[in-house]
Gaussian input, Z-matrix of N, CA and C with variables (Angstrom, degrees):
# hf/3-21g

backbone

0 1
 N
 C     1     B1
 C     2     B2     1     A1
 N     3     B3     2     A2     1     D1
 C     4     B4     3     A3     2     D2
 C     5     B5     4     A4     3     D3
 N     6     B6     5     A5     4     D4
 C     7     B7     6     A6     5     D5
 C     8     B8     7     A7     6     D6
 N     9     B9     8     A8     7     D7
 C    10    B10     9     A9     8     D8
 C    11    B11    10    A10     9     D9
 N    12    B12    11    A11    10    D10
 C    13    B13    12    A12    11    D11
 C    14    B14    13    A13    12    D12
 N    15    B15    14    A14    13    D13
 C    16    B16    15    A15    14    D14
 C    17    B17    16    A16    15    D15
 N    18    B18    17    A17    16    D16
 C    19    B19    18    A18    17    D17
 C    20    B20    19    A19    18    D18
 N    21    B21    20    A20    19    D19
 C    22    B22    21    A21    20    D20
 C    23    B23    22    A22    21    D21
 N    24    B24    23    A23    22    D22
 C    25    B25    24    A24    23    D23
 C    26    B26    25    A25    24    D24
 N    27    B27    26    A26    25    D25
 C    28    B28    27    A27    26    D26
 C    29    B29    28    A28    27    D27
 N    30    B30    29    A29    28    D28
 C    31    B31    30    A30    29    D29
 C    32    B32    31    A31    30    D30
 N    33    B33    32    A32    31    D31
 C    34    B34    33    A33    32    D32
 C    35    B35    34    A34    33    D33
 N    36    B36    35    A35    34    D34
 C    37    B37    36    A36    35    D35
 C    38    B38    37    A37    36    D36
 N    39    B39    38    A38    37    D37
 C    40    B40    39    A39    38    D38
 C    41    B41    40    A40    39    D39
 N    42    B42    41    A41    40    D40
 C    43    B43    42    A42    41    D41
 C    44    B44    43    A43    42    D42
 N    45    B45    44    A44    43    D43
 C    46    B46    45    A45    44    D44
 C    47    B47    46    A46    45    D45
 N    48    B48    47    A47    46    D46
 C    49    B49    48    A48    47    D47
 C    50    B50    49    A49    48    D48
 N    51    B51    50    A50    49    D49
 C    52    B52    51    A51    50    D50
 C    53    B53    52    A52    51    D51
 N    54    B54    53    A53    52    D52
 C    55    B55    54    A54    53    D53
 C    56    B56    55    A55    54    D54
 N    57    B57    56    A56    55    D55
 C    58    B58    57    A57    56    D56
 C    59    B59    58    A58    57    D57
 N    60    B60    59    A59    58    D58
 C    61    B61    60    A60    59    D59
 C    62    B62    61    A61    60    D60
 N    63    B63    62    A62    61    D61
 C    64    B64    63    A63    62    D62
 C    65    B65    64    A64    63    D63
 N    66    B66    65    A65    64    D64
 C    67    B67    66    A66    65    D65
 C    68    B68    67    A67    66    D66
 N    69    B69    68    A68    67    D67
 C    70    B70    69    A69    68    D68
 C    71    B71    70    A70    69    D69
 N    72    B72    71    A71    70    D70
 C    73    B73    72    A72    71    D71
 C    74    B74    73    A73    72    D72
 N    75    B75    74    A74    73    D73
 C    76    B76    75    A75    74    D74
 C    77    B77    76    A76    75    D75
 N    78    B78    77    A77    76    D76
 C    79    B79    78    A78    77    D77
 C    80    B80    79    A79    78    D78
 N    81    B81    80    A80    79    D79
 C    82    B82    81    A81    80    D80
 C    83    B83    82    A82    81    D81
 N    84    B84    83    A83    82    D82
 C    85    B85    84    A84    83    D83
 C    86    B86    85    A85    84    D84
 N    87    B87    86    A86    85    D85
 C    88    B88    87    A87    86    D86
 C    89    B89    88    A88    87    D87
 N    90    B90    89    A89    88    D88
 C    91    B91    90    A90    89    D89
 C    92    B92    91    A91    90    D90
 N    93    B93    92    A92    91    D91
 C    94    B94    93    A93    92    D92
 C    95    B95    94    A94    93    D93
 N    96    B96    95    A95    94    D94
 C    97    B97    96    A96    95    D95
 C    98    B98    97    A97    96    D96
 N    99    B99    98    A98    97    D97
 C   100   B100    99    A99    98    D98
 C   101   B101   100   A100    99    D99
 N   102   B102   101   A101   100   D100
 C   103   B103   102   A102   101   D101
 C   104   B104   103   A103   102   D102
 N   105   B105   104   A104   103   D103
 C   106   B106   105   A105   104   D104
 C   107   B107   106   A106   105   D105
 N   108   B108   107   A107   106   D106
 C   109   B109   108   A108   107   D107
 C   110   B110   109   A109   108   D108
 N   111   B111   110   A110   109   D109
 C   112   B112   111   A111   110   D110
 C   113   B113   112   A112   111   D111
 N   114   B114   113   A113   112   D112
 C   115   B115   114   A114   113   D113
 C   116   B116   115   A115   114   D114
 N   117   B117   116   A116   115   D115
 C   118   B118   117   A117   116   D116
 C   119   B119   118   A118   117   D117
 N   120   B120   119   A119   118   D118
 C   121   B121   120   A120   119   D119
 C   122   B122   121   A121   120   D120
 N   123   B123   122   A122   121   D121
 C   124   B124   123   A123   122   D122
 C   125   B125   124   A124   123   D123
 N   126   B126   125   A125   124   D124
 C   127   B127   126   A126   125   D125
 C   128   B128   127   A127   126   D126
 N   129   B129   128   A128   127   D127
 C   130   B130   129   A129   128   D128
 C   131   B131   130   A130   129   D129
 N   132   B132   131   A131   130   D130
 C   133   B133   132   A132   131   D131
 C   134   B134   133   A133   132   D132
 N   135   B135   134   A134   133   D133
 C   136   B136   135   A135   134   D134
 C   137   B137   136   A136   135   D135
 N   138   B138   137   A137   136   D136
 C   139   B139   138   A138   137   D137
 C   140   B140   139   A139   138   D138
 N   141   B141   140   A140   139   D139
 C   142   B142   141   A141   140   D140
 C   143   B143   142   A142   141   D141
 N   144   B144   143   A143   142   D142
 C   145   B145   144   A144   143   D143
 C   146   B146   145   A145   144   D144
 N   147   B147   146   A146   145   D145
 C   148   B148   147   A147   146   D146
 C   149   B149   148   A148   147   D147
 N   150   B150   149   A149   148   D148
 C   151   B151   150   A150   149   D149
 C   152   B152   151   A151   150   D150
 N   153   B153   152   A152   151   D151
 C   154   B154   153   A153   152   D152
 C   155   B155   154   A154   153   D153
 N   156   B156   155   A155   154   D154
 C   157   B157   156   A156   155   D155
 C   158   B158   157   A157   156   D156
 N   159   B159   158   A158   157   D157
 C   160   B160   159   A159   158   D158
 C   161   B161   160   A160   159   D159
 N   162   B162   161   A161   160   D160
 C   163   B163   162   A162   161   D161
 C   164   B164   163   A163   162   D162
 N   165   B165   164   A164   163   D163
 C   166   B166   165   A165   164   D164
 C   167   B167   166   A166   165   D165
 N   168   B168   167   A167   166   D166
 C   169   B169   168   A168   167   D167
 C   170   B170   169   A169   168   D168
 N   171   B171   170   A170   169   D169
 C   172   B172   171   A171   170   D170
 C   173   B173   172   A172   171   D171
 N   174   B174   173   A173   172   D172
 C   175   B175   174   A174   173   D173
 C   176   B176   175   A175   174   D174
 N   177   B177   176   A176   175   D175
 C   178   B178   177   A177   176   D176
 C   179   B179   178   A178   177   D177
 N   180   B180   179   A179   178   D178
 C   181   B181   180   A180   179   D179
 C   182   B182   181   A181   180   D180
 N   183   B183   182   A182   181   D181
 C   184   B184   183   A183   182   D182
 C   185   B185   184   A184   183   D183
 N   186   B186   185   A185   184   D184
 C   187   B187   186   A186   185   D185
 C   188   B188   187   A187   186   D186
 N   189   B189   188   A188   187   D187
 C   190   B190   189   A189   188   D188
 C   191   B191   190   A190   189   D189
 N   192   B192   191   A191   190   D190
 C   193   B193   192   A192   191   D191
 C   194   B194   193   A193   192   D192
 N   195   B195   194   A194   193   D193
 C   196   B196   195   A195   194   D194
 C   197   B197   196   A196   195   D195
 N   198   B198   197   A197   196   D196
 C   199   B199   198   A198   197   D197
 C   200   B200   199   A199   198   D198
 N   201   B201   200   A200   199   D199
 C   202   B202   201   A201   200   D200
 C   203   B203   202   A202   201   D201
 N   204   B204   203   A203   202   D202
 C   205   B205   204   A204   203   D203
 C   206   B206   205   A205   204   D204
 N   207   B207   206   A206   205   D205
 C   208   B208   207   A207   206   D206
 C   209   B209   208   A208   207   D207
 N   210   B210   209   A209   208   D208
 C   211   B211   210   A210   209   D209
 C   212   B212   211   A211   210   D210
 N   213   B213   212   A212   211   D211
 C   214   B214   213   A213   212   D212
 C   215   B215   214   A214   213   D213
 N   216   B216   215   A215   214   D214
 C   217   B217   216   A216   215   D215
 C   218   B218   217   A217   216   D216
 N   219   B219   218   A218   217   D217
 C   220   B220   219   A219   218   D218
 C   221   B221   220   A220   219   D219
 N   222   B222   221   A221   220   D220
 C   223   B223   222   A222   221   D221
 C   224   B224   223   A223   222   D222
 N   225   B225   224   A224   223   D223
 C   226   B226   225   A225   224   D224
 C   227   B227   226   A226   225   D225
 N   228   B228   227   A227   226   D226
 C   229   B229   228   A228   227   D227
 C   230   B230   229   A229   228   D228
 N   231   B231   230   A230   229   D229
 C   232   B232   231   A231   230   D230
 C   233   B233   232   A232   231   D231
 N   234   B234   233   A233   232   D232
 C   235   B235   234   A234   233   D233
 C   236   B236   235   A235   234   D234
 N   237   B237   236   A236   235   D235
 C   238   B238   237   A237   236   D236
 C   239   B239   238   A238   237   D237
 N   240   B240   239   A239   238   D238
 C   241   B241   240   A240   239   D239
 C   242   B242   241   A241   240   D240
 N   243   B243   242   A242   241   D241
 C   244   B244   243   A243   242   D242
 C   245   B245   244   A244   243   D243
 N   246   B246   245   A245   244   D244
 C   247   B247   246   A246   245   D245
 C   248   B248   247   A247   246   D246
 N   249   B249   248   A248   247   D247
 C   250   B250   249   A249   248   D248
 C   251   B251   250   A250   249   D249
 N   252   B252   251   A251   250   D250
 C   253   B253   252   A252   251   D251
 C   254   B254   253   A253   252   D252
 N   255   B255   254   A254   253   D253
 C   256   B256   255   A255   254   D254
 C   257   B257   256   A256   255   D255
 N   258   B258   257   A257   256   D256
 C   259   B259   258   A258   257   D257
 C   260   B260   259   A259   258   D258
 N   261   B261   260   A260   259   D259
 C   262   B262   261   A261   260   D260
 C   263   B263   262   A262   261   D261
 N   264   B264   263   A263   262   D262
 C   265   B265   264   A264   263   D263
 C   266   B266   265   A265   264   D264
 N   267   B267   266   A266   265   D265
 C   268   B268   267   A267   266   D266
 C   269   B269   268   A268   267   D267
 N   270   B270   269   A269   268   D268
 C   271   B271   270   A270   269   D269
 C   272   B272   271   A271   270   D270
 N   273   B273   272   A272   271   D271
 C   274   B274   273   A273   272   D272
 C   275   B275   274   A274   273   D273
 N   276   B276   275   A275   274   D274
 C   277   B277   276   A276   275   D275
 C   278   B278   277   A277   276   D276
 N   279   B279   278   A278   277   D277
 C   280   B280   279   A279   278   D278
 C   281   B281   280   A280   279   D279
 N   282   B282   281   A281   280   D280
 C   283   B283   282   A282   281   D281
 C   284   B284   283   A283   282   D282
 N   285   B285   284   A284   283   D283
 C   286   B286   285   A285   284   D284
 C   287   B287   286   A286   285   D285
 N   288   B288   287   A287   286   D286
 C   289   B289   288   A288   287   D287
 C   290   B290   289   A289   288   D288
 N   291   B291   290   A290   289   D289
 C   292   B292   291   A291   290   D290
 C   293   B293   292   A292   291   D291
 N   294   B294   293   A293   292   D292
 C   295   B295   294   A294   293   D293
 C   296   B296   295   A295   294   D294
 N   297   B297   296   A296   295   D295
 C   298   B298   297   A297   296   D296
 C   299   B299   298   A298   297   D297
 N   300   B300   299   A299   298   D298
 C   301   B301   300   A300   299   D299
 C   302   B302   301   A301   300   D300
 N   303   B303   302   A302   301   D301
 C   304   B304   303   A303   302   D302
 C   305   B305   304   A304   303   D303
 N   306   B306   305   A305   304   D304
 C   307   B307   306   A306   305   D305
 C   308   B308   307   A307   306   D306
 N   309   B309   308   A308   307   D307
 C   310   B310   309   A309   308   D308
 C   311   B311   310   A310   309   D309
 N   312   B312   311   A311   310   D310
 C   313   B313   312   A312   311   D311
 C   314   B314   313   A313   312   D312
 N   315   B315   314   A314   313   D313
 C   316   B316   315   A315   314   D314
 C   317   B317   316   A316   315   D315
 N   318   B318   317   A317   316   D316
 C   319   B319   318   A318   317   D317
 C   320   B320   319   A319   318   D318
 N   321   B321   320   A320   319   D319
 C   322   B322   321   A321   320   D320
 C   323   B323   322   A322   321   D321
 N   324   B324   323   A323   322   D322
 C   325   B325   324   A324   323   D323
 C   326   B326   325   A325   324   D324

   B1=1.4515
   B2=1.5336
   B3=1.3140
   B4=1.4588
   B5=1.5296
   B6=1.3303
   B7=1.4600
   B8=1.5243
   B9=1.3299
   B10=1.4606
   B11=1.5186
   B12=1.3273
   B13=1.4633
   B14=1.5204
   B15=1.3054
   B16=1.4518
   B17=1.5360
   B18=1.3458
   B19=1.4634
   B20=1.5364
   B21=1.3238
   B22=1.4741
   B23=1.5280
   B24=1.3253
   B25=1.4633
   B26=1.5308
   B27=1.3359
   B28=1.4597
   B29=1.5309
   B30=1.3433
   B31=1.4718
   B32=1.5184
   B33=1.3271
   B34=1.4655
   B35=1.5303
   B36=1.3258
   B37=1.4688
   B38=1.5305
   B39=1.3255
   B40=1.4602
   B41=1.5265
   B42=1.3262
   B43=1.4648
   B44=1.5272
   B45=1.3330
   B46=1.4734
   B47=1.5325
   B48=1.3399
   B49=1.4647
   B50=1.5313
   B51=1.3225
   B52=1.4539
   B53=1.5195
   B54=1.3111
   B55=1.4621
   B56=1.5232
   B57=1.3167
   B58=1.4598
   B59=1.5184
   B60=1.3247
   B61=1.4569
   B62=1.5174
   B63=1.3270
   B64=1.4547
   B65=1.5278
   B66=1.3269
   B67=1.4600
   B68=1.5234
   B69=1.3265
   B70=1.4579
   B71=1.5151
   B72=1.3196
   B73=1.4540
   B74=1.5278
   B75=1.3277
   B76=1.4616
   B77=1.5268
   B78=1.3472
   B79=1.4593
   B80=1.5267
   B81=1.3501
   B82=1.4658
   B83=1.5182
   B84=1.3293
   B85=1.4667
   B86=1.5191
   B87=1.3513
   B88=1.4599
   B89=1.5169
   B90=1.3264
   B91=1.4686
   B92=1.5220
   B93=1.3289
   B94=1.4629
   B95=1.5183
   B96=1.3217
   B97=1.4627
   B98=1.5208
   B99=1.3210
   B100=1.4574
   B101=1.5125
   B102=1.3145
   B103=1.4605
   B104=1.5340
   B105=1.3299
   B106=1.4638
   B107=1.5201
   B108=1.3125
   B109=1.4557
   B110=1.5217
   B111=1.3222
   B112=1.4593
   B113=1.5123
   B114=1.3429
   B115=1.4544
   B116=1.5250
   B117=1.3332
   B118=1.4615
   B119=1.5220
   B120=1.3220
   B121=1.4640
   B122=1.5278
   B123=1.3109
   B124=1.4711
   B125=1.5332
   B126=1.3380
   B127=1.4562
   B128=1.5238
   B129=1.3097
   B130=1.4654
   B131=1.5169
   B132=1.3346
   B133=1.4599
   B134=1.5196
   B135=1.3222
   B136=1.4587
   B137=1.5237
   B138=1.3211
   B139=1.4652
   B140=1.5277
   B141=1.3247
   B142=1.4591
   B143=1.5138
   B144=1.3318
   B145=1.4642
   B146=1.5209
   B147=1.3435
   B148=1.4533
   B149=1.5198
   B150=1.3125
   B151=1.4671
   B152=1.5275
   B153=1.3413
   B154=1.4558
   B155=1.5132
   B156=1.3022
   B157=1.4663
   B158=1.5205
   B159=1.3431
   B160=1.4554
   B161=1.5244
   B162=1.3174
   B163=1.4616
   B164=1.5212
   B165=1.3197
   B166=1.4541
   B167=1.5180
   B168=1.3219
   B169=1.4565
   B170=1.5225
   B171=1.3254
   B172=1.4559
   B173=1.5197
   B174=1.3303
   B175=1.4624
   B176=1.5287
   B177=1.3029
   B178=1.4574
   B179=1.5127
   B180=1.3271
   B181=1.4644
   B182=1.5074
   B183=1.3310
   B184=1.4609
   B185=1.5176
   B186=1.3128
   B187=1.4621
   B188=1.5201
   B189=1.3153
   B190=1.4659
   B191=1.5183
   B192=1.3350
   B193=1.4622
   B194=1.5197
   B195=1.3213
   B196=1.4585
   B197=1.5169
   B198=1.3282
   B199=1.4569
   B200=1.5132
   B201=1.3176
   B202=1.4537
   B203=1.5225
   B204=1.3208
   B205=1.4616
   B206=1.5141
   B207=1.3288
   B208=1.4525
   B209=1.5204
   B210=1.3199
   B211=1.4570
   B212=1.5230
   B213=1.3179
   B214=1.4610
   B215=1.5282
   B216=1.3162
   B217=1.4647
   B218=1.5318
   B219=1.2979
   B220=1.4710
   B221=1.5349
   B222=1.3356
   B223=1.4656
   B224=1.5321
   B225=1.3207
   B226=1.4634
   B227=1.5250
   B228=1.3223
   B229=1.4690
   B230=1.5260
   B231=1.3276
   B232=1.4667
   B233=1.5164
   B234=1.3396
   B235=1.4665
   B236=1.5273
   B237=1.3320
   B238=1.4658
   B239=1.5310
   B240=1.3290
   B241=1.4658
   B242=1.5244
   B243=1.3210
   B244=1.4676
   B245=1.5310
   B246=1.3363
   B247=1.4655
   B248=1.5296
   B249=1.3458
   B250=1.4639
   B251=1.5372
   B252=1.3481
   B253=1.4677
   B254=1.5250
   B255=1.3399
   B256=1.4622
   B257=1.5344
   B258=1.3169
   B259=1.4593
   B260=1.5410
   B261=1.3293
   B262=1.4638
   B263=1.5307
   B264=1.3340
   B265=1.4628
   B266=1.5302
   B267=1.3197
   B268=1.4687
   B269=1.5256
   B270=1.3284
   B271=1.4687
   B272=1.5274
   B273=1.3353
   B274=1.4709
   B275=1.5214
   B276=1.3272
   B277=1.4642
   B278=1.5220
   B279=1.3353
   B280=1.4624
   B281=1.5211
   B282=1.3228
   B283=1.4684
   B284=1.5227
   B285=1.3245
   B286=1.4650
   B287=1.5262
   B288=1.3366
   B289=1.4687
   B290=1.5194
   B291=1.3373
   B292=1.4704
   B293=1.5202
   B294=1.3307
   B295=1.4571
   B296=1.5099
   B297=1.3284
   B298=1.4679
   B299=1.5285
   B300=1.3339
   B301=1.4640
   B302=1.5195
   B303=1.3201
   B304=1.4609
   B305=1.5225
   B306=1.3103
   B307=1.4670
   B308=1.5300
   B309=1.3415
   B310=1.4613
   B311=1.5243
   B312=1.3219
   B313=1.4639
   B314=1.5080
   B315=1.3319
   B316=1.4617
   B317=1.5273
   B318=1.3020
   B319=1.4599
   B320=1.5243
   B321=1.3052
   B322=1.4681
   B323=1.5270
   B324=1.2967
   B325=1.4822
   B326=1.5066
   A1=109.87
   A2=115.23
   A3=119.82
   A4=109.15
   A5=117.13
   A6=119.43
   A7=111.74
   A8=115.73
   A9=120.67
   A10=114.26
   A11=118.51
   A12=121.49
   A13=108.41
   A14=115.87
   A15=122.03
   A16=108.78
   A17=118.10
   A18=120.96
   A19=113.28
   A20=116.83
   A21=120.42
   A22=110.63
   A23=116.70
   A24=120.80
   A25=110.53
   A26=116.23
   A27=120.58
   A28=110.17
   A29=117.30
   A30=120.88
   A31=111.14
   A32=116.92
   A33=120.76
   A34=110.97
   A35=117.03
   A36=120.86
   A37=110.21
   A38=116.60
   A39=120.05
   A40=110.59
   A41=116.79
   A42=120.80
   A43=110.74
   A44=116.63
   A45=121.07
   A46=111.25
   A47=116.69
   A48=120.61
   A49=111.86
   A50=117.12
   A51=120.18
   A52=113.30
   A53=116.20
   A54=120.89
   A55=108.72
   A56=116.45
   A57=121.23
   A58=108.24
   A59=116.16
   A60=120.49
   A61=109.23
   A62=115.55
   A63=121.96
   A64=107.71
   A65=116.62
   A66=120.44
   A67=108.06
   A68=116.65
   A69=121.92
   A70=110.20
   A71=116.54
   A72=121.73
   A73=107.09
   A74=116.73
   A75=122.07
   A76=109.67
   A77=115.40
   A78=120.18
   A79=112.02
   A80=115.84
   A81=119.79
   A82=109.71
   A83=115.71
   A84=122.28
   A85=107.26
   A86=116.14
   A87=121.08
   A88=108.36
   A89=115.63
   A90=121.38
   A91=107.49
   A92=116.22
   A93=120.51
   A94=108.84
   A95=115.22
   A96=122.21
   A97=106.89
   A98=116.46
   A99=120.52
   A100=110.23
   A101=116.80
   A102=120.43
   A103=111.69
   A104=116.22
   A105=121.55
   A106=109.37
   A107=115.25
   A108=122.02
   A109=108.94
   A110=115.75
   A111=121.58
   A112=105.67
   A113=116.70
   A114=121.29
   A115=108.60
   A116=115.43
   A117=122.17
   A118=107.38
   A119=118.08
   A120=123.00
   A121=108.21
   A122=117.53
   A123=124.19
   A124=112.52
   A125=117.94
   A126=120.09
   A127=111.82
   A128=115.29
   A129=121.38
   A130=105.57
   A131=116.72
   A132=121.21
   A133=108.78
   A134=115.65
   A135=121.72
   A136=108.46
   A137=115.73
   A138=121.97
   A139=106.09
   A140=115.99
   A141=121.25
   A142=108.83
   A143=116.28
   A144=121.56
   A145=107.55
   A146=115.10
   A147=120.59
   A148=108.05
   A149=115.74
   A150=123.02
   A151=111.56
   A152=116.70
   A153=121.53
   A154=114.97
   A155=117.77
   A156=121.58
   A157=108.89
   A158=116.78
   A159=120.41
   A160=110.90
   A161=115.71
   A162=121.17
   A163=107.90
   A164=114.73
   A165=120.63
   A166=108.57
   A167=115.41
   A168=121.30
   A169=107.48
   A170=116.07
   A171=121.76
   A172=108.57
   A173=116.38
   A174=119.21
   A175=108.77
   A176=114.41
   A177=121.40
   A178=108.94
   A179=116.15
   A180=120.12
   A181=110.06
   A182=115.41
   A183=120.80
   A184=110.60
   A185=114.44
   A186=122.18
   A187=106.21
   A188=117.46
   A189=120.92
   A190=110.34
   A191=115.87
   A192=121.43
   A193=109.36
   A194=115.88
   A195=121.05
   A196=108.22
   A197=115.30
   A198=120.70
   A199=107.97
   A200=115.27
   A201=119.24
   A202=107.12
   A203=114.31
   A204=118.97
   A205=110.11
   A206=115.63
   A207=120.41
   A208=108.89
   A209=115.16
   A210=120.80
   A211=107.67
   A212=115.70
   A213=120.86
   A214=110.49
   A215=115.36
   A216=122.01
   A217=110.89
   A218=115.41
   A219=121.78
   A220=110.88
   A221=116.78
   A222=121.40
   A223=111.00
   A224=116.67
   A225=120.76
   A226=109.83
   A227=116.39
   A228=120.47
   A229=111.73
   A230=116.28
   A231=120.28
   A232=110.75
   A233=117.30
   A234=121.11
   A235=110.13
   A236=117.72
   A237=121.11
   A238=110.81
   A239=115.62
   A240=120.59
   A241=111.92
   A242=116.27
   A243=120.52
   A244=112.86
   A245=116.49
   A246=120.09
   A247=112.27
   A248=116.48
   A249=122.27
   A250=111.48
   A251=113.99
   A252=120.54
   A253=109.22
   A254=115.46
   A255=118.94
   A256=110.18
   A257=115.24
   A258=122.61
   A259=112.42
   A260=116.37
   A261=120.58
   A262=111.44
   A263=116.92
   A264=120.56
   A265=111.01
   A266=116.78
   A267=120.80
   A268=110.28
   A269=117.00
   A270=120.80
   A271=111.32
   A272=116.34
   A273=120.37
   A274=110.94
   A275=116.53
   A276=120.35
   A277=111.08
   A278=116.97
   A279=120.24
   A280=111.47
   A281=117.13
   A282=120.51
   A283=111.14
   A284=116.44
   A285=121.45
   A286=112.38
   A287=117.04
   A288=120.86
   A289=111.96
   A290=116.76
   A291=122.86
   A292=112.46
   A293=116.19
   A294=120.77
   A295=115.60
   A296=118.01
   A297=121.65
   A298=108.91
   A299=116.41
   A300=121.75
   A301=112.69
   A302=116.73
   A303=120.87
   A304=111.41
   A305=116.37
   A306=120.12
   A307=110.76
   A308=116.84
   A309=120.94
   A310=110.59
   A311=117.14
   A312=121.49
   A313=110.90
   A314=116.97
   A315=121.13
   A316=111.14
   A317=116.57
   A318=121.04
   A319=111.05
   A320=117.27
   A321=121.57
   A322=113.19
   A323=118.13
   A324=119.94
   A325=111.54
   D1=-141.82
   D2=-177.76
   D3=-109.55
   D4=137.66
   D5=-179.66
   D6=-65.19
   D7=141.96
   D8=176.23
   D9=83.62
   D10=0.26
   D11=-179.94
   D12=-115.89
   D13=134.14
   D14=178.66
   D15=-61.08
   D16=122.36
   D17=-178.34
   D18=-57.32
   D19=-36.58
   D20=179.87
   D21=-65.46
   D22=-44.06
   D23=178.67
   D24=-65.19
   D25=-37.07
   D26=178.58
   D27=-62.96
   D28=-45.48
   D29=179.08
   D30=-61.72
   D31=-41.29
   D32=179.13
   D33=-64.34
   D34=-43.08
   D35=179.49
   D36=-64.44
   D37=-41.30
   D38=179.23
   D39=-64.53
   D40=-39.43
   D41=179.23
   D42=-63.12
   D43=-42.10
   D44=178.57
   D45=-62.18
   D46=-32.70
   D47=-179.29
   D48=-86.97
   D49=0.78
   D50=178.66
   D51=80.11
   D52=25.48
   D53=-179.43
   D54=-104.93
   D55=126.02
   D56=177.92
   D57=-113.58
   D58=135.56
   D59=179.00
   D60=-125.86
   D61=136.19
   D62=178.66
   D63=-130.02
   D64=126.46
   D65=176.39
   D66=-83.27
   D67=131.28
   D68=-178.21
   D69=-105.14
   D70=144.30
   D71=176.63
   D72=-92.45
   D73=107.32
   D74=-173.32
   D75=-125.73
   D76=138.32
   D77=178.97
   D78=-86.44
   D79=-36.52
   D80=-174.24
   D81=-158.83
   D82=142.72
   D83=174.11
   D84=-125.45
   D85=131.03
   D86=178.52
   D87=-120.52
   D88=123.87
   D89=176.06
   D90=-110.71
   D91=124.06
   D92=179.68
   D93=-97.08
   D94=124.46
   D95=-178.54
   D96=-129.79
   D97=99.50
   D98=-177.54
   D99=61.20
   D100=-122.59
   D101=-179.91
   D102=-101.44
   D103=24.46
   D104=177.84
   D105=-129.30
   D106=158.40
   D107=175.41
   D108=-127.99
   D109=140.71
   D110=169.34
   D111=-103.88
   D112=121.26
   D113=-177.10
   D114=-113.58
   D115=121.70
   D116=177.58
   D117=-106.04
   D118=115.36
   D119=176.31
   D120=-92.15
   D121=132.36
   D122=-179.15
   D123=48.63
   D124=54.21
   D125=-178.92
   D126=-80.05
   D127=165.98
   D128=169.97
   D129=-96.84
   D130=121.73
   D131=-177.05
   D132=-124.32
   D133=129.19
   D134=177.09
   D135=-119.32
   D136=133.53
   D137=175.58
   D138=-100.74
   D139=122.63
   D140=-176.88
   D141=-116.96
   D142=127.81
   D143=177.43
   D144=-114.19
   D145=115.15
   D146=-179.99
   D147=-125.52
   D148=109.47
   D149=179.93
   D150=53.46
   D151=44.13
   D152=176.60
   D153=85.42
   D154=-8.49
   D155=179.68
   D156=-96.06
   D157=117.03
   D158=179.41
   D159=-92.17
   D160=133.70
   D161=174.16
   D162=-132.71
   D163=157.49
   D164=179.42
   D165=-122.36
   D166=134.52
   D167=179.31
   D168=-113.23
   D169=121.86
   D170=-177.63
   D171=-114.44
   D172=131.45
   D173=174.53
   D174=-137.10
   D175=147.19
   D176=-177.59
   D177=148.90
   D178=-178.16
   D179=179.72
   D180=-89.68
   D181=131.45
   D182=-179.15
   D183=-101.72
   D184=143.89
   D185=173.86
   D186=-111.49
   D187=131.35
   D188=-178.54
   D189=-95.68
   D190=132.04
   D191=178.24
   D192=-128.36
   D193=144.27
   D194=172.93
   D195=-86.84
   D196=143.07
   D197=-179.99
   D198=-119.89
   D199=125.78
   D200=177.00
   D201=-96.81
   D202=115.85
   D203=-179.24
   D204=-79.89
   D205=137.26
   D206=176.67
   D207=-82.03
   D208=137.20
   D209=179.58
   D210=-98.48
   D211=131.53
   D212=-178.20
   D213=-65.31
   D214=140.20
   D215=178.96
   D216=-56.01
   D217=-39.90
   D218=179.52
   D219=-59.67
   D220=-41.95
   D221=179.69
   D222=-65.80
   D223=-40.73
   D224=179.67
   D225=-62.46
   D226=-45.56
   D227=-179.91
   D228=-63.05
   D229=-40.16
   D230=179.22
   D231=-61.36
   D232=-46.48
   D233=179.90
   D234=-64.74
   D235=-41.14
   D236=178.98
   D237=-59.19
   D238=-45.62
   D239=-178.02
   D240=-68.75
   D241=-48.02
   D242=-175.01
   D243=-69.72
   D244=-39.31
   D245=-177.43
   D246=-94.80
   D247=-5.94
   D248=179.93
   D249=55.07
   D250=53.25
   D251=179.14
   D252=-127.19
   D253=168.33
   D254=178.20
   D255=-79.50
   D256=172.57
   D257=-175.54
   D258=-58.67
   D259=-44.75
   D260=-177.22
   D261=-59.60
   D262=-46.07
   D263=-179.94
   D264=-65.35
   D265=-38.42
   D266=179.13
   D267=-63.99
   D268=-44.45
   D269=179.41
   D270=-63.61
   D271=-42.41
   D272=179.35
   D273=-62.29
   D274=-44.68
   D275=-179.45
   D276=-63.96
   D277=-41.06
   D278=178.15
   D279=-65.85
   D280=-38.13
   D281=177.81
   D282=-64.76
   D283=-43.70
   D284=-178.51
   D285=-67.65
   D286=-25.75
   D287=-177.86
   D288=-105.33
   D289=17.17
   D290=179.21
   D291=54.38
   D292=37.03
   D293=175.98
   D294=83.44
   D295=8.22
   D296=179.53
   D297=-77.97
   D298=107.80
   D299=-176.18
   D300=-58.48
   D301=-52.95
   D302=-176.39
   D303=-59.62
   D304=-44.78
   D305=-178.95
   D306=-65.51
   D307=-39.45
   D308=179.28
   D309=-63.57
   D310=-43.27
   D311=179.58
   D312=-63.99
   D313=-45.57
   D314=179.69
   D315=-63.91
   D316=-36.84
   D317=179.97
   D318=-64.28
   D319=-32.20
   D320=-177.22
   D321=-87.72
   D322=-10.44
   D323=-178.66
   D324=-94.60

């Protein structure tokens, strides 16, 4: 909750405002942000329902990991054919454009 405020009074005030909070028992939370992940091991997670809108509050220490996305074979072949390039160049272009076929093809032409 909030420091310096009596937890019981806080719960009562939240109830009067129609806010319900439920603490969830969670082992791990993973947030994917582009080509990175934030991984929270043993986080504290609260589910808050305010006037029908559910939100989740996550707190704890996050570990950042890079994620290498796999490019579909079909996408590589399409870029190779359309841009008339070899496999290596097609893969590089797809990696640089986060898998966007059209952008990869245009980049190679």
